[in-house]
C-alpha positions in Angstrom: 4.7 -160.7 -10.4 6.9 -163.1 -12.4 7.5 -162.8 -16.1 5.7 -165.4 -18.1 8.0 -167.5 -20.2 5.6 -168.1 -23.2 3.6 -165.0 -24.3 0.8 -167.4 -25.4 0.1 -168.0 -21.7 -1.1 -164.5 -21.0 -4.6 -164.7 -22.4 -7.2 -167.0 -23.8 -10.8 -166.9 -25.1 -12.5 -169.9 -23.7 -15.9 -171.1 -25.2 -17.9 -173.6 -23.2 -21.4 -175.1 -22.9 -23.1 -174.9 -19.6 -24.3 -178.1 -17.9 -26.3 -176.6 -15.1 -24.5 -178.4 -12.3 -22.2 -177.3 -9.5 -18.5 -178.2 -10.0 -18.5 -177.7 -13.8 -14.7 -177.5 -14.4 -13.4 -175.4 -17.3 -9.9 -176.6 -18.1 -7.4 -176.2 -20.9 -7.2 -172.5 -20.4 -3.4 -172.6 -20.8 -2.7 -170.7 -17.5 -4.1 -170.0 -14.1 -6.3 -167.1 -14.8 -6.0 -164.0 -12.4 -9.1 -162.4 -14.0 -12.0 -164.1 -15.7 -14.8 -162.2 -17.6 -17.8 -164.3 -18.6 -20.7 -163.6 -20.8 -23.7 -165.9 -21.7 -23.8 -165.8 -25.6 -27.3 -167.2 -25.8 -29.3 -165.2 -23.2 -29.6 -161.7 -21.7 -27.5 -162.3 -18.6 -25.1 -159.8 -17.0 -21.4 -159.9 -17.7 -19.7 -161.6 -14.7 -16.2 -160.4 -13.6 -14.1 -162.3 -11.0 -10.5 -162.2 -10.1 -8.0 -164.0 -7.8 -7.1 -160.9 -5.8 -10.7 -160.4 -4.5 -11.2 -164.2 -4.7 -13.6 -166.7 -6.1 -17.3 -166.2 -5.7 -16.7 -162.3 -5.5 -18.4 -160.9 -8.6 -18.9 -157.7 -10.4 -21.0 -156.8 -13.5 -19.6 -154.6 -16.2 -23.1 -153.7 -17.4 -24.4 -152.4 -14.1 -23.3 -150.2 -11.3 -24.0 -152.9 -8.7 -21.6 -153.3 -5.8 -19.5 -156.5 -5.4 -21.6 -159.5 -4.5 -20.7 -162.8 -3.0 -22.2 -165.5 -5.2 -21.1 -169.1 -4.4 -22.9 -170.3 -7.6 -20.6 -168.4 -10.1 -16.9 -168.9 -10.3 -16.2 -171.2 -7.3 -12.5 -171.8 -7.6 -9.4 -171.1 -9.7 -6.9 -173.8 -10.8 -3.6 -174.0 -12.6 -5.6 -175.0 -15.8 -8.7 -172.9 -15.5 -11.6 -172.5 -13.1 -14.7 -174.1 -11.7 -18.4 -173.0 -11.8 -21.5 -173.2 -9.8 -24.9 -173.5 -11.3 -25.8 -169.8 -11.6 -27.6 -169.0 -14.9 -25.2 -166.3 -15.7 -22.3 -168.6 -16.0 -23.7 -172.2 -16.3 -27.2 -172.7 -17.7 -27.6 -176.2 -19.2 -26.9 -176.3 -22.9 -26.3 -172.5 -23.3 -23.1 -171.1 -24.8 -20.7 -169.0 -22.9 -17.6 -166.9 -23.6 -14.8 -166.5 -20.9 -12.0 -164.1 -21.5 -9.1 -165.1 -19.1 -6.2 -162.9 -18.2 -2.9 -163.7 -16.5 -1.1 -161.1 -14.3 2.1 -160.5 -16.1 4.6 -157.6 -16.6 3.9 -155.3 -19.6 0.6 -157.1 -20.0 -2.0 -157.0 -17.2 -2.4 -156.4 -13.5 -5.2 -156.6 -10.8 -4.9 -154.1 -8.0 -7.2 -153.4 -4.9 -6.8 -150.3 -2.8 -8.7 -148.2 -0.2 -9.9 -144.6 -1.1 -8.7 -141.7 1.0 -10.9 -138.9 -0.3 -7.9 -136.9 -1.5 -5.7 -137.4 -4.5 -3.5 -140.4 -4.2 -1.2 -142.8 -6.1 -1.9 -146.6 -6.4 1.0 -149.0 -7.1 0.8 -151.5 -10.0 3.3 -154.0 -11.2 3.1 -153.6 -15.0 6.6 -152.3 -15.3 5.6 -150.6 -18.5 3.2 -148.1 -20.1 -0.4 -148.2 -18.8 -2.8 -148.4 -21.7 -6.2 -148.7 -20.0 -7.6 -149.0 -16.4 -11.0 -150.2 -15.4 -11.9 -149.2 -11.7 -15.0 -150.2 -9.7 -16.0 -149.2 -6.1 -16.7 -152.5 -4.5 -19.1 -151.4 -1.9 -21.3 -148.8 -3.7 -23.3 -148.4 -6.9 -20.8 -146.2 -8.6 -20.1 -146.2 -12.3 -17.2 -148.2 -13.7 -14.4 -145.6 -14.4 -12.2 -146.0 -17.5 -8.9 -144.4 -18.2 -7.4 -144.9 -21.7 -4.1 -143.5 -22.8 -5.5 -142.5 -26.2 -8.8 -141.0 -25.1 -8.5 -137.4 -26.7 -5.6 -135.1 -26.4 -5.7 -135.0 -22.6 -6.5 -138.5 -21.3 -5.4 -137.7 -17.8 -8.5 -135.4 -17.4 -10.9 -137.5 -19.5 -12.9 -140.6 -18.6 -15.3 -143.1 -20.0 -17.9 -145.3 -18.2 -17.8 -149.0 -18.9 -21.5 -149.6 -17.9 -22.8 -147.0 -20.3 -22.4 -146.1 -24.0 -21.8 -142.4 -23.2 -19.1 -140.4 -24.8 -15.9 -139.2 -23.0 -16.5 -136.7 -20.2 -14.0 -134.3 -18.7 -13.0 -133.9 -15.1 -9.7 -133.6 -13.2 -11.4 -135.3 -10.2 -11.0 -138.7 -11.7 -7.2 -139.0 -12.5 -6.1 -135.7 -10.9 -4.8 -134.5 -14.2 -1.9 -136.9 -13.8 -0.9 -139.6 -16.3 0.0 -143.0 -15.0 3.7 -144.1 -14.7 5.3 -147.6 -15.2 4.7 -148.1 -11.4 1.7 -146.0 -10.2 -1.5 -144.5 -11.4 -3.2 -141.6 -9.8 -6.8 -141.1 -8.7 -8.5 -137.8 -7.8 -11.4 -137.2 -5.4 -14.4 -138.5 -7.4 -16.5 -141.1 -5.5 -16.2 -143.5 -8.3 -12.4 -143.8 -7.9 -11.4 -142.6 -4.4 -14.0 -142.0 -1.7 -12.6 -142.1 1.8 -12.7 -145.6 3.3 -14.2 -147.2 0.3 -12.7 -150.4 -1.4 -11.8 -150.5 -5.1 -10.5 -152.9 -7.6 -8.5 -151.8 -10.7 -7.8 -153.9 -13.8 -4.8 -152.4 -15.4 -3.9 -153.1 -19.0 -0.5 -152.4 -20.6 0.3 -150.7 -23.9 3.5 -152.1 -25.6 4.9 -151.8 -29.0 7.6 -153.8 -30.7 8.0 -157.4 -32.0 7.5 -159.1 -28.6 4.5 -157.0 -27.5 1.2 -158.8 -26.6 -1.2 -155.9 -26.1 -1.7 -152.4 -27.5 -4.1 -149.6 -26.5 -4.5 -146.9 -29.1 -7.0 -145.0 -31.2 -8.1 -144.2 -34.7 -10.2 -141.6 -36.5 -13.3 -142.9 -38.4 -14.0 -141.9 -42.0 -17.6 -143.0 -42.4 -16.9 -145.3 -45.3 -17.2 -149.0 -45.8 -13.5 -149.1 -46.4 -12.6 -147.8 -43.1 -9.2 -147.1 -41.4 -6.4 -149.7 -41.3 -4.7 -150.0 -38.0 -1.1 -151.2 -37.9 -0.2 -153.1 -34.8 2.8 -155.0 -36.1 1.0 -158.3 -35.4 -2.3 -160.0 -35.8 -4.9 -159.6 -33.0 -7.1 -162.3 -31.5 -9.2 -159.9 -29.2 -10.3 -156.4 -29.8 -12.2 -153.9 -27.5 -13.5 -150.7 -29.2 -15.4 -147.7 -28.1 -16.2 -144.3 -29.7 -14.7 -141.8 -27.5 -16.3 -138.7 -28.9 -19.9 -139.8 -29.3 -22.5 -142.0 -27.7 -21.9 -145.5 -28.9 -21.7 -149.1 -27.7 -18.6 -150.7 -26.3 -17.8 -153.7 -28.5 -15.7 -156.9 -28.1 -14.8 -159.2 -31.0 -12.4 -162.2 -30.9 -11.2 -164.8 -33.2 -12.6 -167.7 -31.4 -16.3 -166.6 -31.6 -15.5 -165.3 -35.1 -14.0 -162.3 -36.8 -14.7 -163.3 -40.4 -13.0 -161.7 -43.4 -15.9 -160.4 -45.5 -18.4 -161.8 -43.3 -20.3 -161.5 -40.0 -18.4 -160.6 -36.9 -19.7 -162.0 -33.5 -19.7 -159.2 -31.0 -20.6 -158.7 -27.3 -21.1 -155.4 -25.5 -19.6 -154.8 -22.0 -22.3 -152.2 -21.1 -25.0 -154.5 -22.0 -26.5 -157.9 -20.8 -27.9 -158.6 -24.3 -27.1 -162.0 -25.9 -24.7 -162.2 -28.8 -26.6 -161.6 -32.0 -27.0 -164.8 -34.0 -25.1 -164.9 -37.2 -28.2 -165.9 -39.1 -30.1 -162.8 -38.0 -27.5 -160.1 -38.5 -25.0 -159.2 -41.2 -22.6 -156.9 -39.6 -19.0 -157.0 -41.0 -17.2 -154.6 -38.6 -13.6 -155.7 -38.4 -11.2 -157.8 -40.4 -8.0 -159.0 -38.6 -4.8 -159.3 -40.7 -1.2 -160.2 -40.2 -0.3 -156.6 -39.2 -3.4 -155.4 -37.4 -7.0 -154.8 -38.3 -9.2 -153.1 -40.9 -12.4 -151.3 -40.1 -14.9 -152.6 -42.6 -18.2 -150.9 -41.7 -19.4 -147.3 -42.0 -21.6 -147.5 -39.0 -21.0 -145.3 -36.0 -20.2 -148.2 -33.7 -16.7 -148.5 -35.3 -16.4 -145.9 -38.0 -18.3 -142.6 -37.6 -16.9 -139.8 -39.7 -14.2 -137.8 -37.9 -15.1 -139.6 -34.7 -12.3 -140.8 -32.3 -12.3 -144.5 -31.4 -10.2 -146.1 -28.7 -9.2 -149.8 -28.8 -7.5 -152.5 -26.8 -5.9 -155.3 -29.0 -4.4 -158.5 -27.7 -2.0 -160.5 -30.0 -3.0 -163.8 -31.6 -1.2 -166.7 -30.0 1.5 -167.4 -32.6 4.7 -167.1 -30.7 5.2 -170.7 -29.6 7.0 -173.2 -31.8 5.2 -176.5 -31.6 7.2 -179.7 -31.5 4.2 -182.1 -31.2 2.3 -182.6 -34.5 -0.8 -183.7 -32.6 -1.2 -180.1 -31.2 -1.6 -178.7 -34.8 -3.0 -181.5 -37.0 -5.8 -184.2 -36.5 -7.8 -186.6 -38.4 -11.2 -187.8 -37.2 -14.3 -189.6 -38.3 -17.6 -187.8 -37.9 -19.7 -188.6 -34.8 -23.2 -187.9 -36.4 -24.2 -184.5 -35.0 -23.1 -183.6 -31.5 -20.6 -180.6 -31.5 -17.8 -181.0 -32.4 -18.7 -183.4 -35.2 -14.9 -183.8 -35.7 -12.6 -183.7 -32.7 -9.0 -182.3 -32.9 -8.0 -181.5 -29.5 -7.2 -177.9 -30.4 -9.2 -174.9 -32.0 -9.4 -175.7 -35.8 -8.5 -173.0 -38.3 -8.7 -175.0 -41.5 -10.4 -178.3 -42.4 -11.7 -180.4 -45.2 -14.0 -183.2 -45.0 -14.9 -186.1 -47.3 -17.3 -189.1 -47.3 -14.8 -191.9 -47.9 -17.1 -194.4 -49.5 -18.9 -192.1 -52.1 -18.3 -189.8 -54.8 -19.3 -186.7 -52.7 -17.2 -183.6 -53.2 -14.6 -182.4 -50.7 -15.9 -179.6 -48.4 -13.2 -177.2 -47.6 -13.6 -174.7 -44.7 -11.7 -172.2 -42.5 -12.2 -170.1 -39.5 -11.5 -166.8 -41.2 -14.1 -167.4 -43.9 -16.8 -167.8 -41.4 -19.7 -170.3 -40.6 -21.3 -172.2 -43.5 -18.8 -171.2 -46.1 -17.5 -174.0 -48.3 -15.1 -174.5 -51.2 -14.2 -177.8 -52.9 -10.8 -179.0 -54.1 -12.2 -180.9 -57.1 -14.1 -177.8 -58.4 -13.3 -174.2 -59.4 -16.7 -173.1 -58.1 -16.9 -169.9 -56.0 -17.3 -170.1 -52.2 -20.7 -171.4 -51.0 -21.3 -173.5 -54.1 -21.7 -176.6 -52.0 -24.2 -175.1 -49.5 -21.8 -175.8 -46.6 -24.7 -175.7 -44.1 -24.0 -175.2 -40.4 -20.2 -175.2 -40.5 -19.0 -173.7 -37.2 -15.6 -173.1 -35.8 -16.5 -171.6 -32.4 -15.4 -174.7 -30.5 -12.3 -175.4 -28.5 -11.5 -178.9 -29.6 -12.7 -179.4 -33.1 -15.4 -178.1 -35.5 -19.0 -178.7 -36.4 -19.3 -180.1 -39.9 -23.1 -180.2 -40.6 -23.9 -183.3 -38.6 -21.6 -185.6 -40.5 -21.5 -189.3 -39.4 -18.7 -191.9 -39.1 -18.6 -192.3 -43.0 -17.0 -188.9 -43.2 -13.4 -188.0 -42.4 -12.1 -184.5 -41.6 -8.5 -183.3 -41.8 -7.8 -180.4 -39.4 -5.0 -177.8 -39.1 -4.2 -175.1 -36.5 -2.5 -172.0 -37.6 0.9 -172.1 -35.9 4.3 -170.5 -36.1 6.6 -172.1 -38.8 3.8 -174.6 -39.7 0.7 -173.3 -41.3 -1.2 -170.0 -41.9 -4.3 -168.7 -43.8 -4.4 -165.3 -45.5 -7.4 -163.9 -47.1 -7.0 -160.8 -49.6 -8.5 -158.8 -52.2 -7.0 -158.5 -55.7 -5.8 -155.2 -57.1 -4.9 -155.8 -60.8 -1.3 -154.9 -60.0 1.6 -156.3 -58.1 0.0 -157.3 -54.8 2.4 -157.9 -51.8 0.5 -159.7 -49.0 1.6 -160.0 -45.4 1.4 -163.3 -43.6 1.9 -164.6 -40.0 3.6 -167.9 -40.7 6.8 -166.8 -39.1 8.8 -168.8 -41.8 9.2 -168.8 -45.5 6.1 -170.5 -47.0 7.2 -173.6 -49.0 3.8 -174.4 -50.5 0.8 -172.1 -51.0 -2.7 -173.0 -52.2 -4.7 -170.2 -53.8 -8.5 -170.0 -54.4 -10.9 -167.2 -55.6 -13.7 -167.0 -53.2 -16.4 -165.0 -55.2 -15.8 -166.2 -58.7 -15.2 -169.5 -60.5 -11.4 -169.9 -60.7 -9.1 -172.8 -60.5 -7.0 -173.7 -57.4 -3.4 -172.6 -58.0 -0.4 -174.0 -56.1 3.0 -172.5 -55.5 5.7 -175.0 -54.4 9.3 -174.2 -53.6 10.6 -177.1 -55.7 8.4 -176.1 -58.7 9.6 -172.5 -58.3 8.2 -169.1 -58.8 8.1 -169.4 -62.6 5.7 -172.2 -62.7 2.5 -173.5 -60.9 0.3 -176.5 -60.4 -3.5 -176.7 -60.2 -5.1 -178.5 -57.2 -8.3 -179.1 -59.0 -6.8 -181.1 -61.9 -4.0 -183.6 -62.6 -2.0 -181.5 -65.0 1.8 -181.4 -64.8 3.6 -178.2 -63.7 2.9 -175.3 -66.0 5.3 -172.5 -66.7 4.4 -168.8 -66.1 7.2 -166.6 -65.5 5.6 -163.6 -63.7 2.7 -165.0 -61.7 4.5 -164.4 -58.5 6.1 -161.3 -59.9 9.5 -163.1 -60.0 9.6 -162.6 -56.2 10.3 -165.4 -53.8 8.1 -165.4 -50.7 9.8 -164.3 -47.4 9.1 -165.1 -43.8 6.7 -162.1 -43.7 5.3 -161.6 -47.2 4.3 -163.2 -50.6 3.6 -161.6 -53.9 1.1 -162.2 -56.6 0.9 -160.3 -60.0 -1.9 -159.1 -62.2 -0.3 -160.7 -65.2 -1.7 -163.9 -63.8 -5.2 -162.5 -63.2 -6.6 -165.6 -61.6 -4.7 -164.8 -58.5 -5.2 -161.0 -58.4 -8.3 -159.6 -60.2 -9.4 -156.4 -58.9 -12.4 -156.6 -56.6 -12.1 -160.5 -56.5 -11.5 -162.0 -53.1 -9.1 -164.8 -52.4 -8.0 -167.2 -49.8 -4.5 -168.7 -49.5 -3.2 -171.5 -47.4 0.5 -171.4 -46.4 2.5 -174.5 -45.5 6.1 -174.9 -44.3 8.5 -177.5 -42.9 8.6 -177.6 -39.2 11.2 -179.9 -37.7 9.6 -183.2 -36.5 6.1 -181.9 -37.3 5.8 -181.3 -41.1 7.8 -181.6 -44.2 7.4 -179.9 -47.7 9.6 -181.4 -50.3 10.1 -183.2 -53.6 11.4 -186.6 -54.6 12.3 -188.5 -57.7 10.8 -192.1 -57.7 12.3 -194.7 -60.0 11.9 -198.5 -60.2 12.1 -200.1 -56.8 10.9 -198.4 -53.5 11.9 -194.9 -52.6 12.4 -193.8 -49.0 11.3 -190.3 -48.2 13.1 -189.0 -45.1 10.9 -186.3 -43.5 12.9 -186.1 -40.2 10.1 -187.9 -38.2 10.6 -190.5 -35.6 7.3 -192.5 -35.8 6.3 -192.1 -39.4 3.9 -189.9 -41.3 0.2 -189.6 -40.4 -0.6 -187.7 -43.5 1.0 -187.8 -46.9 0.1 -185.7 -50.1 1.9 -186.6 -53.2 1.6 -185.1 -56.7 3.5 -185.8 -59.9 5.0 -182.7 -61.5 6.8 -183.8 -64.7 3.7 -185.4 -66.2 0.0 -185.7 -65.4 -0.8 -187.3 -62.2 -3.5 -186.8 -59.4 -3.1 -185.3 -56.0 -2.9 -188.5 -53.8 -3.7 -188.4 -50.0 -3.0 -191.1 -47.6 -3.4 -191.1 -43.8 -2.6 -193.4 -40.9 -6.2 -193.4 -39.6 -7.4 -195.1 -42.8 -4.1 -196.9 -43.0 -0.5 -196.5 -44.0 0.7 -200.1 -43.6 2.8 -202.8 -45.3 -0.2 -203.8 -47.3 -2.9 -202.0 -49.2 -3.3 -198.3 -48.3 -6.5 -196.4 -49.0 -6.1 -193.1 -50.8 -8.2 -190.2 -52.1 -7.5 -188.0 -55.1 -8.1 -184.3 -54.2 -8.7 -183.4 -57.8 -11.6 -185.8 -58.6 -14.9 -186.7 -57.1 -14.5 -190.4 -56.4 -14.7 -192.7 -53.4 -11.4 -193.8 -51.7 -9.4 -196.5 -53.5 -8.7 -199.4 -51.2 -7.0 -202.1 -53.2 -3.5 -200.7 -53.9 -0.2 -200.7 -52.1 1.4 -197.5 -53.3 3.2 -196.3 -50.1 4.5 -198.1 -46.9 5.4 -196.9 -43.5 8.9 -195.6 -42.7 9.9 -194.3 -39.3 11.5 -191.2 -40.7 8.6 -190.4 -43.1 7.1 -192.7 -45.7 8.2 -195.1 -48.5 6.9 -195.0 -52.1 6.4 -198.5 -53.2 7.7 -200.0 -56.5 4.0 -200.2 -57.7 3.9 -196.4 -58.0 4.6 -194.6 -61.3 8.1 -193.4 -61.8 8.5 -189.6 -62.0 9.2 -186.5 -60.2 6.9 -185.6 -57.3 6.2 -182.9 -54.7 5.0 -184.0 -51.3 3.7 -182.7 -48.0 3.8 -184.9 -45.0 2.8 -184.4 -41.3 4.1 -186.5 -38.4 
């Protein structure tokens, strides 16, 4: 089993819509999957599990004890970019939504093993080459339960087991693992029929547990406290997928992931491996269970599914894909006009983490959205209103190549960002009325940060490296930079943290919730900088090769609006349409204030002289 060069290629959560026809190809997975786990989000269909070792069309169901079945209408083939489907309702009903979790066999991450039982204790070889975190085993020919080993399941996991197809608590028997912990090369099974009956065939899905800066998966445990402010689990990185189960009580297995939605302070979309039930609709349930953060996750619910008092919970967490350095700006930024209602309204070519939209010919407000805020949550650049002040109906981010923006037509334009290493990040936090040091996942020093209070009317505040930590700008007005010596606690941001201070309460009031957007210079992709413009035209070199697709420009030494130009509406030698973020107006189309430049952009002689900050994307 070869080492994967890019850790981002180990795993993906793929969301797709069924079309009811045989041959439906699911592509863009990012790897050839060795294990695919599919669940219908809209209907009560069984979980479908297929792998390359047993082969396409060979299916199991995590929510039943059923033996392996051959079904030529489920996953019909694997490819280097994904898999193909038949027309079985469990994987491909027309117009129904599905979630597929795809795993790649890789050292210190995941393996698929098949073996034949002997009826007496035996070892089974695996290829993880590291610590075993969890094992799922199913007897392929019989209606046995799914056996689960987990390294953090009570004080003696080598004698304890869980059952994937039920919500039962941990049981104790040496017959399952023969009272023997797995090693980096083998695991041991005892004599129980579920794991080692003589002559029976078995499959084992083996998940690793790794720590350290390069790890991609961790299998651990925590103790619940029964409070709405639950335990905080430090992984050392931000997860994208999380499986949890109460080990010491009867309780559902639960899976959440960032693609379907783990929303800070909002509803988390969950599925249950032991159940065929559909995903609860966000409109009909209000369960905030988990918040992901730059260092791990927080439990945010007092319910027993994740936080019963004194109960032990096991988890498997998979790292967010943030280890690749992008060199192509089209992989992380896009501009698109609305299509009038079919999802996605705005197409990006990648999963969108942050977006704002504007009707270009009218005075409608900007609508500002992000994946971590959750569906139907809106802010506006030109207003200090709290979140949801605009209504923000039907904003959805659970799409692979764009986002749904409430059925907006071609008169609307959307600007879309992906969170990516060294380029852009989003951090949500709660104020503490003190010095508040926040972790982030940017992987570089943020050079510009936009701040907005979510639950109260507060201005948008902007940190920019060339304005410095003793001054600020406001995104929702045209004021010049304003001095305030301690708002960032006289502390420069670092590649892992930034700091806000209670002395500037609008960034850190206790019990107030905030969102921050972090921007950085990424060679050939984005540039955060400053420039002095005087008299004739000024060339702004951003290190690009084909000019800027997006330009944000703001005067700092005097009043001046937040100008936005883009190449879709036009950055040309003639007139260039622009918006102002800080006011509610239609675009202005009769001025020539900037011009194209291969290395970035050019400020024309018609633009007001002064000192400016800028942000440009190739």
